[in-house]
C-alpha positions as CSV (number, residue, x, y, z in Angstrom):
1,M,84.0,143.7,56.6
2,R,83.0,140.8,58.8
3,L,85.2,138.4,56.8
4,G,88.3,140.6,57.2
5,G,87.8,140.9,61.0
6,G,87.1,137.2,61.5
7,L,89.7,135.7,59.1
8,L,92.6,137.5,60.8
9,V,92.1,135.1,63.7
10,A,89.9,132.2,62.5
11,L,92.6,130.9,60.2
12,A,95.1,130.7,63.0
13,V,92.6,128.8,65.2
14,G,91.7,126.5,62.4
15,A,95.3,125.8,61.4
16,A,96.3,125.1,65.0
17,G,94.0,122.0,65.0
18,A,93.7,121.0,61.3
19,G,97.1,121.8,60.0
20,Y,97.1,122.1,56.2
21,W,93.6,120.7,56.2
22,V,92.3,124.0,57.4
23,L,92.0,124.7,53.7
24,A,89.4,121.9,53.5
25,G,87.5,123.5,56.4
26,V,87.5,126.9,54.6
27,V,86.2,125.3,51.4
28,L,83.5,123.5,53.4
29,A,82.5,126.7,55.1
30,G,82.3,128.5,51.7
31,L,80.0,125.8,50.3
32,A,77.8,126.0,53.4
33,A,77.6,129.8,53.0
34,A,76.7,129.5,49.3
35,F,73.9,127.1,50.3
36,A,72.7,129.4,53.0
37,S,72.5,132.3,50.6
38,R,69.6,130.6,48.8
39,L,67.6,130.1,52.0
40,P,64.8,132.3,53.2
41,P,65.7,135.0,55.7
42,P,65.7,134.2,59.5
43,G,62.2,133.8,61.0
44,S,60.7,136.1,63.6
45,G,60.1,133.3,66.2
46,G,61.8,133.4,69.5
47,L,64.2,130.5,68.7
48,D,65.3,132.1,65.4
49,R,65.8,135.5,66.9
50,Y,67.8,134.4,69.9
51,T,69.9,132.0,68.0
52,G,70.9,134.7,65.5
53,G,71.4,137.2,68.3
54,I,73.8,135.0,70.2
55,A,75.8,134.1,67.1
56,R,76.2,137.8,66.2
57,L,77.0,138.8,69.8
58,A,79.8,136.2,69.8
59,Q,81.1,137.7,66.5
60,V,81.3,141.1,68.2
61,V,83.4,139.6,70.9
62,V,85.7,138.1,68.2
63,F,86.0,141.5,66.5
64,G,87.0,143.0,69.9
65,L,89.6,140.3,70.5
66,V,91.1,140.8,67.0
67,F,91.2,144.5,67.5
68,G,93.1,144.1,70.7
69,A,95.6,141.6,69.2
70,Y,96.4,143.6,66.1
71,V,95.7,147.3,66.9
72,V,96.6,147.6,70.6
73,P,98.8,144.6,71.3
74,T,100.3,146.1,74.5
75,Q,96.8,146.1,76.1
76,P,94.7,143.7,74.1
77,G,92.2,142.9,76.8
78,Y,91.3,146.5,77.6
79,A,91.2,147.3,73.9
80,A,88.8,144.3,73.2
81,V,86.4,145.4,76.0
82,G,86.7,149.0,74.8
83,L,85.6,148.2,71.3
84,V,82.6,146.2,72.6
85,V,81.6,149.0,74.9
86,L,81.9,151.4,72.0
87,A,79.7,149.3,69.8
88,A,77.0,149.1,72.5
89,A,77.2,152.8,73.2
90,A,76.9,153.7,69.5
91,D,73.9,151.4,69.1
92,L,72.3,152.9,72.2
93,A,72.9,156.4,70.7
94,G,71.3,155.4,67.5
95,L,74.4,155.8,65.4
96,R,74.5,153.8,62.1
97,L,77.1,153.6,59.4
98,P,76.0,154.9,56.1
99,A,75.5,152.2,53.5
100,A,77.9,154.0,51.1
101,L,80.7,153.9,53.7
102,V,80.1,150.2,54.3
103,R,80.5,149.5,50.6
104,W,83.7,151.6,50.3
105,L,85.2,149.8,53.4
106,T,84.4,146.5,51.8
107,V,86.2,147.5,48.6
108,V,89.2,148.6,50.6
109,L,89.4,145.3,52.5
110,L,89.0,143.3,49.3
111,I,91.9,145.3,47.7
112,A,94.0,144.7,50.8
113,A,93.3,141.0,50.5
114,A,94.3,141.1,46.8
115,V,97.6,142.9,47.7
116,L,98.4,140.3,50.4
117,V,97.8,137.4,47.9
118,V,100.0,139.0,45.3
119,L,102.8,139.8,47.8
120,C,102.8,136.2,49.0
121,A,102.6,134.8,45.4
122,V,105.7,136.6,44.2
123,V,107.9,135.7,47.1
124,T,109.4,132.2,47.3
125,P,108.4,130.6,50.6
126,V,110.8,129.2,53.0
127,V,111.1,125.4,52.6
128,T,109.9,123.5,55.6
129,A,109.8,119.8,56.4
130,E,106.1,119.9,57.4
131,G,104.0,117.2,55.8
132,I,100.4,117.5,55.0
133,G,99.5,114.5,57.1
134,A,96.3,112.5,57.3
135,P,93.0,114.5,57.5
136,N,91.6,115.0,60.9
137,V,87.8,115.1,60.2
138,A,86.9,116.6,63.6
139,A,89.5,119.4,63.2
140,I,88.4,120.1,59.6
141,V,84.8,120.5,60.9
142,V,86.0,122.8,63.7
143,A,87.9,124.9,61.1
144,A,84.8,125.2,59.0
145,L,82.8,126.1,62.0
146,V,85.0,129.0,63.1
147,V,85.1,130.5,59.6
148,L,81.5,130.0,58.6
149,P,80.0,133.0,60.5
150,F,82.1,135.4,58.6
151,L,81.2,134.0,55.2
152,L,77.5,134.1,55.6
153,P,76.2,136.9,53.4
154,G,73.4,139.3,54.2
155,Q,70.0,139.1,52.6
156,G,69.6,140.5,49.1
157,E,69.3,139.7,45.4
158,R,73.0,139.1,45.0
159,A,73.5,137.1,48.2
160,T,74.8,134.0,46.3
161,V,77.3,136.1,44.3
162,R,78.5,137.7,47.6
163,A,78.8,134.4,49.3
164,L,80.9,132.9,46.4
165,T,83.1,136.0,46.3
166,L,83.8,135.9,50.0
167,G,84.5,132.1,49.8
168,V,87.0,132.6,47.0
169,V,88.7,135.4,48.9
170,A,88.9,133.2,52.0
171,V,90.3,130.3,50.1
172,L,93.0,132.4,48.4
173,V,94.1,134.0,51.6
174,T,94.2,130.6,53.3
175,V,96.4,129.2,50.5
176,V,99.0,131.9,50.6
177,A,99.1,131.9,54.4
178,L,99.8,128.1,54.4
179,V,102.3,128.4,51.6
180,Q,104.3,131.2,53.3
181,L,104.0,130.2,56.9
182,G,103.0,126.6,57.1
183,P,100.3,125.5,59.5
184,I,102.5,125.5,62.6
185,R,103.5,129.1,62.4
186,L,100.1,130.2,61.2
187,G,98.5,128.6,64.2
188,L,101.0,129.8,66.8
189,A,99.4,133.1,67.6
190,E,96.2,135.1,67.2
191,S,98.2,137.8,65.3
192,S,100.0,135.4,63.0
193,F,99.2,137.6,59.9
194,R,101.9,139.9,61.2
195,D,104.3,137.0,60.6
196,L,102.8,136.5,57.2
197,L,103.9,140.0,56.1
198,Y,107.5,139.3,57.3
199,A,107.5,136.0,55.4
200,A,106.4,137.9,52.3
201,D,109.3,140.4,52.7
202,A,106.7,143.1,53.5
203,G,107.5,143.8,57.1
204,Q,107.5,147.5,56.4
205,L,103.7,147.2,55.8
206,Q,103.1,146.4,59.5
207,P,101.5,149.8,60.2
208,L,99.3,149.3,57.2
209,L,98.2,146.0,58.6
210,T,97.3,147.7,61.9
211,V,95.1,150.2,59.9
212,I,93.5,147.4,57.9
213,A,92.7,145.5,61.1
214,A,91.1,148.5,62.6
215,L,89.0,149.1,59.4
216,A,88.0,145.4,59.4
217,T,87.0,145.2,63.1
218,V,85.6,148.5,64.3
219,P,82.8,149.0,61.6
220,A,82.1,145.3,61.7
221,A,81.6,145.4,65.5
222,L,79.3,148.4,65.2
223,T,77.0,146.9,62.5
224,T,77.0,143.4,64.0
225,F,76.1,144.6,67.5
226,T,73.2,146.5,66.1
227,D,72.1,143.4,64.2
228,A,72.4,141.3,67.3
229,R,70.4,143.8,69.4
230,E,67.7,144.0,66.8
231,R,67.2,140.3,67.0
232,F,67.0,140.3,70.8
233,A,64.9,143.4,71.1
234,P,64.0,145.4,68.0
235,S,62.9,148.4,70.1
236,G,66.3,148.5,72.0
237,G,66.4,149.5,75.6
238,L,67.4,147.2,78.5
239,P,68.1,144.0,76.4
240,G,70.6,146.0,74.3
241,L,72.4,147.1,77.4
242,A,72.4,143.6,78.8
243,G,73.8,142.3,75.5
244,G,76.6,144.8,75.6
245,L,77.5,143.9,79.2
246,V,77.6,140.2,78.4
247,A,79.8,140.8,75.3
248,A,82.1,143.1,77.3
249,V,82.6,140.5,80.0
250,A,83.1,137.8,77.5
251,A,85.8,139.9,75.7
252,A,87.6,140.4,79.0
253,F,87.6,136.7,80.1
254,I,87.1,134.1,77.4
255,P,89.6,133.0,74.8
256,V,89.1,133.8,71.1
257,F,88.5,130.1,70.4
258,A,85.5,130.0,72.7
259,A,84.0,133.1,71.0
260,L,84.6,131.6,67.6
261,L,83.0,128.3,68.6
262,V,79.9,130.0,70.0
263,A,79.6,132.1,66.8
264,G,80.1,129.1,64.6
265,L,77.5,126.9,66.5
266,G,75.1,129.8,66.4
267,A,75.6,130.2,62.6
268,V,75.0,126.5,62.0
269,A,71.9,126.5,64.1
270,E,70.6,129.5,62.2
271,V,71.3,127.8,58.8
272,L,69.4,124.7,60.1
273,L,66.4,126.8,61.2
274,R,66.3,128.6,57.8
275,T,66.5,125.2,56.0
276,R,63.6,124.0,58.1
277,A,61.7,127.1,57.1
278,R,62.3,126.5,53.4
279,R,61.1,122.9,53.7
280,Y,58.0,124.1,55.5
281,R,57.4,126.7,52.8
282,D,57.9,124.3,50.0
283,A,55.5,121.8,51.6
284,H,52.7,124.3,51.8
285,E,53.1,125.8,48.3
């Protein structure tokens, strides 16, 4: 779910800076996520907990902004804040999504991604004069940074398989988006995937895209906020309320690029801390 909610806007942000080389950034993020899947889980120290909490809280803000851009485009700011408040209130009330529902939503989003790839593959793209250009290393790193948080898998026996699967999906979606739209149109707006449907002669599927965006962002915001709050304060209470307030204010005032950047930097810091933990463990075995 997190990949669907994040990719709807992260590709646009990455393409705006890196152009066609956003694909290299997505590949780099996929490799980093696969590496992270083999690391030990985050530690229980203060630095580990707060780093992970901030990264996930920033992701909640991203989901809110994506929800506003795609689902309620007439009032995106209010919708973004509303989703963040909903996630905080649901967590405070102790509401949790059943694991079976999360699995089914993930399957639905993967099917939606496959349909998008097929639609774009069978339609001849409009020829443009855009060149690939020389790689901008800094822009590629930023593109990888904004995609990475949504590719990192959860803990589990099949974490590496999940990371590789998500990476492949992200690469395929990036390829078809670049082929159909080109990096300029892809990077023009936060909701550029609406243009992608029109480019693939599937404009009639716009209402379905709205539904998919809601399915990708609302459950992801709920589960990610709970994850963030548990890292700040496992027992809940005031820290959870404070986190919800901070996220709601951020959703109202900061641009999506800033939220993606905070989420990406937090994800990188978490991976580095987990790498340090593995080296420490190996040194003492």
